[in-house]
N, C-alpha and C positions, 0 to 999 in steps of 0.2 A: 503493501501499497503506498505511493507517494504521500506524503505529511506535503503538509502548505510553502512551507519552505522550497522543496526539492521544486513542487510544481511552480512557485514564481521563479527560480533559478533555471527552472528550465525553458518559463515564456521568454525571462529574456535574454536566454541563450540563442533562443529561437527568432526571435525577433533583432538582436547582434545582427545573425549571420543573414536575415534575409534583407537590411540592411544592406551591410557589404555588398550584396549580389547584386541589387538596384545600382549601388555606385558603382561598382566594377561596371555594370552594362552602360550607365550612363558612358561614365569614361571613352569605353568603345565604339557609341556611337559617334561619339563628338570628335572622337581621335579616326575611324573611319571617312567620317559622315565629312566635309568640303564646307566649309558654311556658306551659302546663300549671300552674295550679293542684295545690299537693300534694294529695292522700288522705290524710285520716285513718283510720289501719287499725282504728280503731272502725266506720266509714260506710260499707266494704269488708263485705258481705255474705259471701263468701267467703271470706274472710279472718279473720270470727270463728264458728268450728267449736269449740265450745266440747260 
């Protein structure tokens, strides 16, 4: 039987692992995908509805 302290320790450990995986995926995604050039509002025909 798992007591409360062990349950909390396991939960924190799992949350830490999940956040580590999420951070690593975010880093690899940012490294793989080159940053997109910023789009000027006047260059977009859908935004310039005058």
